C-alpha positions as MATLAB code, in Angstrom:
seq = 'MSGHALRCVPLLALLFSTTADGQQRSITLREAVTRALASHPDARAADADVAIARGELTSARVRAPNPGFAAEFGPATNRDTSLRSVRFGLSQTVELGGKRRYRSSGAGFRLEAAESRRTRLRAVIAWRAQRAFFLALVARDRLATAAEADTVGLALLTAAQDRLQLGSGTQLEVNVAAAAHARDRRTRLDAERQLATAQFELRAAIGAAISDSLIAEGDLPKFALASASVESVLAESLRRRPDFAAVRAERNAAEAGQRLARSLTWPDPEIGVSSGRAEDFNVTVFSISLPFPVWNRNQGATAAASASLDRARVAEDSARRAVELEVRDAHQALARAIASRDAFEVQVIDRLTENLSLARESFQAGKISLFTYNIIRRDLVESRLAYLDAMAETVERRYALALATGEPWE';
ca = [
      -0.029   -0.095    0.029;
       1.152    3.411   -0.799;
       1.958    5.888    2.177;
      -1.010    8.173    1.493;
      -3.010    4.714    1.963;
      -1.586    4.055    4.902;
      -2.191    7.459    6.703;
      -5.760    7.264    6.022;
      -6.465    3.494    7.233;
      -7.702    5.098   10.732;
      -9.870    7.206    8.705;
     -11.300    4.388    6.706;
     -12.154    2.587    9.936;
     -14.616    5.399   10.913;
     -16.498    4.896    7.820;
     -18.074    1.762    8.270;
     -20.532    0.230   10.511;
     -18.894   -2.757   13.067;
     -19.528   -6.170   13.754;
     -21.175   -7.209   16.971;
     -18.631   -7.166   18.998;
     -17.724   -3.693   17.804;
     -14.346   -4.568   15.904;
     -13.820   -4.709   12.356;
     -11.606   -7.321   11.040;
      -9.338   -7.637    7.682;
      -9.150  -10.658    5.628;
      -6.712  -11.570    3.134;
      -7.087  -12.787   -0.236;
      -6.495  -16.737    0.530;
      -9.400  -16.316    3.573;
     -11.766  -14.520    1.085;
     -11.199  -17.392   -1.393;
     -11.301  -20.087    1.259;
     -14.369  -18.986    2.571;
     -16.010  -18.167   -0.323;
     -15.535  -21.895   -1.436;
     -16.744  -23.286    2.096;
     -19.964  -21.394    2.122;
     -21.167  -20.917   -1.268;
     -24.586  -22.815   -1.897;
     -23.979  -23.424   -5.223;
     -20.910  -25.272   -4.498;
     -22.622  -27.573   -2.066;
     -25.439  -27.980   -4.833;
     -22.846  -29.029   -7.094;
     -21.508  -31.568   -4.759;
     -25.097  -32.561   -4.375;
     -24.982  -33.281   -8.344;
     -21.982  -35.476   -8.244;
     -23.411  -37.980   -5.588;
     -26.523  -38.554   -7.472;
     -24.149  -38.979  -10.749;
     -22.359  -41.339   -8.674;
     -25.169  -43.225   -7.315;
     -26.702  -43.460  -10.987;
     -23.529  -45.381  -11.982;
     -23.570  -47.402   -9.196;
     -26.949  -48.311  -10.221;
     -26.044  -48.857  -14.071;
     -22.990  -51.167  -13.073;
     -25.121  -54.157  -11.623;
     -24.613  -56.721  -13.556;
     -27.892  -58.512  -14.150;
     -32.007  -58.387  -13.031;
     -32.230  -59.662   -9.839;
     -33.023  -63.494   -9.936;
     -36.688  -64.763   -9.670;
     -37.963  -67.487   -7.106;
     -40.795  -69.321   -7.665;
     -43.053  -71.773   -5.440;
     -45.878  -74.214   -6.873;
     -47.881  -76.735   -5.117;
     -51.360  -78.354   -5.213;
     -53.163  -81.380   -6.458;
     -53.129  -83.265   -9.547;
     -55.892  -85.301  -10.432;
     -58.117  -87.208  -13.005;
     -60.945  -89.828  -12.679;
     -59.106  -92.373  -10.637;
     -56.240  -90.663   -9.436;
     -55.101  -88.048   -7.446;
     -51.874  -86.394   -6.810;
     -50.324  -83.856   -4.812;
     -47.652  -81.732   -6.440;
     -45.009  -79.463   -4.578;
     -42.264  -77.466   -7.074;
     -39.308  -74.772   -6.356;
     -37.682  -72.879   -9.383;
     -35.080  -70.492  -10.004;
     -35.278  -68.165  -12.957;
     -32.577  -65.576  -14.244;
     -33.012  -62.918  -16.771;
     -29.898  -62.601  -19.492;
     -29.405  -59.205  -20.889;
     -28.176  -59.284  -24.256;
     -26.665  -56.375  -26.887;
     -24.411  -54.856  -24.177;
     -26.938  -52.931  -22.409;
     -25.098  -53.528  -19.114;
     -21.937  -51.591  -21.057;
     -23.675  -48.908  -22.596;
     -25.997  -48.093  -19.009;
     -22.164  -47.908  -17.620;
     -20.589  -45.794  -19.859;
     -23.400  -43.198  -20.250;
     -23.495  -42.947  -16.238;
     -19.713  -43.141  -16.122;
     -19.797  -39.879  -18.768;
     -22.663  -38.124  -16.769;
     -20.495  -38.377  -13.523;
     -17.539  -37.126  -15.356;
     -19.658  -33.998  -16.615;
     -21.024  -33.130  -13.072;
     -17.660  -33.452  -11.668;
     -16.238  -30.960  -14.349;
     -19.052  -28.545  -13.877;
     -18.340  -28.886  -10.173;
     -14.496  -28.049  -10.758;
     -15.781  -25.108  -13.135;
     -18.317  -23.799  -10.688;
     -15.586  -24.151   -7.623;
     -13.178  -21.778  -10.120;
     -15.657  -19.331  -10.824;
     -16.623  -18.851   -7.142;
     -12.787  -18.575   -6.223;
     -12.163  -16.044   -9.241;
     -15.171  -14.014   -8.223;
     -14.085  -13.587   -4.639;
     -10.653  -12.673   -6.250;
     -11.998   -9.983   -8.337;
     -14.336   -8.484   -5.216;
     -11.146   -8.444   -3.328;
      -9.075   -6.774   -5.449;
     -11.703   -4.186   -6.711;
     -12.253   -3.346   -2.612;
      -8.129   -2.710   -2.608;
      -8.751   -0.467   -5.596;
     -11.584    1.439   -4.007;
     -10.003    1.399   -0.272;
      -6.936    3.384   -2.238;
      -9.356    5.517   -4.372;
     -11.004    6.957   -0.636;
      -7.403    7.309    0.642;
      -6.374    9.508   -2.622;
     -10.119   11.885   -2.145;
      -9.250   11.877    1.608;
      -5.667   13.447    1.010;
      -7.039   15.711   -1.849;
      -9.789   16.973    0.240;
      -7.196   17.739    2.898;
      -5.144   19.422    0.891;
      -8.212   21.620   -0.500;
      -9.231   22.704    2.989;
      -5.790   23.456    3.522;
      -5.594   25.508    0.122;
      -8.865   27.248    0.767;
      -7.898   28.469    4.398;
      -4.688   29.524    2.904;
      -6.712   31.458    0.509;
      -8.737   33.095    3.202;
      -5.553   34.066    5.768;
      -3.893   35.910    2.144;
      -6.801   37.721    1.525;
      -7.270   38.917    5.134;
      -3.508   39.809    4.953;
      -4.300   41.681    2.022;
      -1.676   39.563   -0.054;
      -4.566   37.814   -1.908;
      -7.840   38.136   -3.677;
     -10.971   37.281   -3.598;
     -11.194   35.619   -6.733;
      -8.315   33.056   -5.143;
     -10.802   32.627   -2.233;
     -13.340   31.631   -4.568;
     -11.317   29.197   -6.979;
     -10.131   27.496   -3.554;
     -13.572   27.281   -2.607;
     -14.906   25.830   -5.810;
     -11.904   23.072   -5.690;
     -12.303   22.378   -2.195;
     -16.419   21.703   -2.843;
     -14.887   19.375   -5.896;
     -12.509   17.462   -3.528;
     -15.501   16.770   -0.819;
     -17.765   15.672   -3.744;
     -14.987   13.136   -5.191;
     -14.397   11.826   -1.604;
     -18.226   11.486   -0.708;
     -18.394    9.611   -3.973;
     -15.043    7.203   -2.842;
     -17.033    6.462    0.436;
     -19.616    5.432   -1.579;
     -17.562    2.801   -3.824;
     -15.981    1.592   -1.116;
     -18.827    0.323    0.367;
     -20.274   -0.941   -2.496;
     -16.958   -2.840   -2.925;
     -17.258   -4.181    0.504;
     -20.645   -4.829    0.215;
     -19.593   -6.885   -3.351;
     -16.669   -8.674   -1.123;
     -19.067  -10.001    1.562;
     -21.853  -11.112   -0.973;
     -18.958  -12.864   -2.959;
     -17.681  -14.659    0.024;
     -21.028  -15.532    1.135;
     -20.399  -13.267    4.740;
     -22.952  -11.773    6.303;
     -24.291   -8.114    5.645;
     -23.483   -7.065    9.092;
     -20.095   -8.574    9.017;
     -17.509   -5.764    8.606;
     -14.755   -6.568    6.436;
     -11.636   -5.073    4.988;
      -9.733   -6.365    2.197;
      -5.660   -6.333    3.154;
      -3.022   -6.160    0.764;
      -1.755   -4.815   -2.093;
      -2.980   -4.308   -5.680;
      -1.489   -6.854   -7.981;
       0.750   -6.451  -10.858;
      -1.094   -8.204  -13.944;
       0.793   -9.378  -16.728;
      -0.194  -10.710  -19.925;
       1.565  -13.756  -20.914;
       3.607  -13.957  -23.824;
       1.942  -17.059  -25.466;
      -0.146  -16.066  -28.369;
      -3.459  -16.335  -28.867;
      -3.713  -19.488  -30.680;
      -1.595  -21.003  -28.260;
      -3.788  -19.809  -25.121;
      -6.884  -20.965  -27.397;
      -6.064  -24.222  -27.594;
      -4.663  -24.483  -24.040;
      -8.141  -22.883  -22.873;
     -10.065  -25.690  -25.159;
      -8.027  -28.684  -23.351;
      -8.064  -27.183  -19.598;
     -12.067  -26.067  -19.332;
     -14.010  -27.947  -17.255;
     -17.284  -26.494  -18.422;
     -16.117  -27.442  -22.154;
     -14.868  -30.680  -20.879;
     -18.518  -31.407  -19.118;
     -20.372  -30.786  -22.257;
     -17.812  -33.011  -24.196;
     -18.575  -35.630  -21.479;
     -22.237  -35.190  -22.005;
     -22.005  -35.726  -25.837;
     -20.314  -39.112  -24.903;
     -23.131  -39.700  -22.276;
     -25.242  -39.496  -25.436;
     -23.499  -41.605  -27.521;
     -23.908  -44.255  -25.028;
     -27.676  -43.329  -24.272;
     -28.106  -44.308  -28.410;
     -26.304  -47.112  -28.414;
     -28.252  -48.247  -25.178;
     -31.543  -47.292  -27.138;
     -30.831  -49.816  -29.967;
     -29.454  -52.721  -28.044;
     -33.008  -52.768  -26.158;
     -34.197  -54.045  -29.359;
     -32.624  -57.223  -28.206;
     -35.165  -59.265  -26.500;
     -33.487  -60.633  -22.998;
     -34.517  -64.280  -22.477;
     -35.345  -65.464  -18.954;
     -33.845  -68.991  -17.877;
     -35.419  -71.201  -15.558;
     -34.991  -74.218  -13.586;
     -37.348  -75.929  -11.189;
     -37.349  -78.809   -8.944;
     -40.574  -80.655   -7.180;
     -41.748  -83.712   -6.371;
     -45.600  -85.392   -7.314;
     -46.154  -88.431   -4.737;
     -43.416  -90.777   -5.775;
     -41.790  -88.976   -8.757;
     -38.968  -86.286   -8.437;
     -39.620  -83.579  -11.047;
     -36.906  -81.653  -12.643;
     -37.934  -78.852  -15.365;
     -35.570  -76.444  -17.168;
     -37.529  -73.862  -19.048;
     -36.393  -70.910  -21.615;
     -38.742  -67.611  -21.914;
     -37.968  -65.308  -24.934;
     -40.158  -62.276  -26.151;
     -40.366  -61.508  -29.649;
     -40.004  -57.768  -30.582;
     -42.824  -57.673  -33.162;
     -44.452  -54.603  -32.304;
     -42.502  -53.051  -29.635;
     -38.693  -52.825  -30.908;
     -38.240  -49.519  -28.365;
     -38.520  -47.000  -31.826;
     -39.922  -44.099  -29.741;
     -37.038  -44.231  -27.408;
     -34.232  -45.159  -29.910;
     -35.299  -42.011  -32.136;
     -34.980  -39.902  -29.126;
     -31.814  -41.275  -28.444;
     -30.576  -39.983  -31.722;
     -32.364  -36.767  -31.426;
     -30.680  -36.188  -27.511;
     -27.168  -37.005  -29.642;
     -27.612  -34.458  -32.545;
     -28.678  -31.903  -29.540;
     -25.245  -32.781  -27.663;
     -23.435  -32.077  -30.922;
     -24.800  -29.223  -31.281;
     -24.098  -27.865  -28.079;
     -20.602  -29.168  -28.343;
     -20.038  -26.929  -31.514;
     -21.859  -24.261  -30.012;
     -19.470  -24.092  -26.728;
     -16.498  -24.514  -28.831;
     -17.288  -21.433  -30.725;
     -17.922  -19.751  -27.541;
     -14.813  -20.539  -25.591;
     -13.068  -18.818  -28.968;
     -14.679  -15.965  -29.029;
     -14.198  -15.234  -24.741;
     -10.891  -16.163  -25.013;
      -9.912  -13.749  -27.780;
     -12.214  -11.139  -26.784;
     -10.782  -11.050  -23.104;
      -7.370  -11.622  -24.210;
      -7.381   -8.488  -26.757;
      -9.348   -6.596  -23.200;
      -6.734   -7.534  -21.208;
      -3.839   -6.436  -23.332;
      -5.355   -2.901  -23.714;
      -5.888   -2.590  -19.933;
      -2.224   -3.305  -19.303;
      -1.410   -0.743  -21.600;
      -3.490    1.578  -20.579;
      -2.495    1.243  -16.814;
       1.150    1.324  -17.665;
       0.904    4.445  -19.479;
       1.104    5.957  -16.012;
       4.216    6.592  -14.411;
       3.441    4.486  -11.801;
       6.379    6.135   -9.394;
       5.013    9.349   -9.975;
       1.575    8.265   -9.165;
       2.888    6.437   -6.055;
       4.494    9.665   -4.639;
       1.143   11.563   -4.730;
       2.015   12.949   -1.037;
       5.358   13.959   -1.943;
       4.318   15.765   -4.969;
       1.912   17.473   -3.243;
       4.042   18.800   -0.465;
       6.714   20.187   -3.030;
       3.859   21.974   -4.633;
       2.552   23.514   -1.494;
       6.281   24.476   -0.320;
       6.834   26.482   -3.962;
       3.066   28.094   -3.435;
       4.067   29.249    0.090;
       7.530   30.522   -0.978;
       6.164   32.455   -3.534;
       7.456   30.396   -6.670;
       3.781   29.464   -8.159;
       0.650   31.299   -7.688;
      -2.540   29.667   -6.044;
      -3.866   29.282   -9.182;
      -0.853   26.872  -10.620;
      -0.603   25.426   -7.317;
      -4.190   24.405   -7.643;
      -3.979   23.215  -11.408;
      -1.073   21.118  -10.652;
      -2.749   19.691   -7.470;
      -5.781   18.416   -9.543;
      -3.730   17.227  -12.125;
      -2.090   14.981   -9.478;
      -4.876   13.871   -8.172;
      -6.829   13.245  -11.059;
      -3.524   10.939  -12.195;
      -3.861    9.135   -9.155;
      -7.859    8.621   -9.586;
      -7.268    7.706  -13.326;
      -4.765    5.262  -12.619;
      -6.961    3.458   -9.774;
      -9.364    3.615  -12.267;
      -6.996    1.609  -14.846;
      -6.312   -0.839  -12.329;
     -10.032   -1.326  -11.825;
     -10.159   -2.072  -15.377;
      -7.361   -4.411  -15.377;
      -8.831   -6.473  -12.508;
     -12.039   -6.810  -14.245;
     -10.253   -7.787  -17.401;
      -8.080  -10.248  -15.737;
     -11.222  -12.139  -14.337;
     -12.742  -12.573  -17.498;
      -9.531  -13.961  -18.942;
      -9.133  -16.479  -16.377;
     -12.565  -17.363  -16.776;
     -12.130  -17.687  -20.483;
      -9.213  -19.729  -20.499;
     -10.544  -22.207  -17.560;
      -7.166  -20.811  -15.220;
      -6.803  -22.440  -12.210;
      -7.855  -20.047   -9.197;
      -5.022  -21.526   -7.146;
];
């Protein structure tokens, strides 16, 4: 944090509500991300989706339908004889056509898709928390700059009024200083509002209570653009993005679903064996039952599965084009944002307090006029605020590129 920002920390502490115990708490970037991942409801919902998909895979891997048991007993009679018959039997349906294999394959791909979407969601939550954290830092430094400008503007107004009373100043100088101080006060109030909004967004991003008073603690990052070409970044993005991997897995699951629908046209025979006794006779019977797919050949399900596969392929192509557009746009936007940020002479920007002091000393020594001093002061403050605007834009574009490329949040 720059020197003027450090001196304004006590000021920031007075601007916001406190927690129930009357204390404000600072939070680091890693704490913010960890808290967001632990408390976000979408993350818990994604965990439930994965558990559901895992349960469906367990069901799909069952080797065969359960065997059946039958018991028969009763008399067998004719005109001369009456026999008592008791028979017990077992039967088993045998699946043909690879049905179990296709069910397991489809369920496995759906589990892969659910896990990939959970990974993507956790990355989005983490990057969103980082974005909110960095924007809170920018808002903090903006308020520090505005507060210092307000303090200097008040001193300028006081000096102009003193000079007027001593007969060495003019009413025009007082009016100019008063107008400048009014602008500084408005800038400070606007910076206070922006910081309050940034802190609210930070609390929302990490799942903190609205009444929880958190102060982002750290330095503004020095984001840079990787030297890799856009094409190589794009290829890596298609390989790395979990949500695109989920789309591919869903297409694979649709292909397995189509194979399963076609395999269901194969009839599944039921094989049985029974054994019993009828008076003095031991009876053993073997049986096989085979349905004939004459009218119902699973035509509707097969057509629906083919349509689902077509839709999954369209979704995959659409997702690939979307990734390409997002990566190219985000890469170019970050490059422009970094160029805009780097256009500022950071060493001059960071020496705002020193430069203001030098200008004030020149004014007090009579080397520059009040008008010149006011122009210099305004340019220095506006340059610092413009630099912070460029930093905020860089944070936004860095966040967009991270999501577009599927960069791991760690």
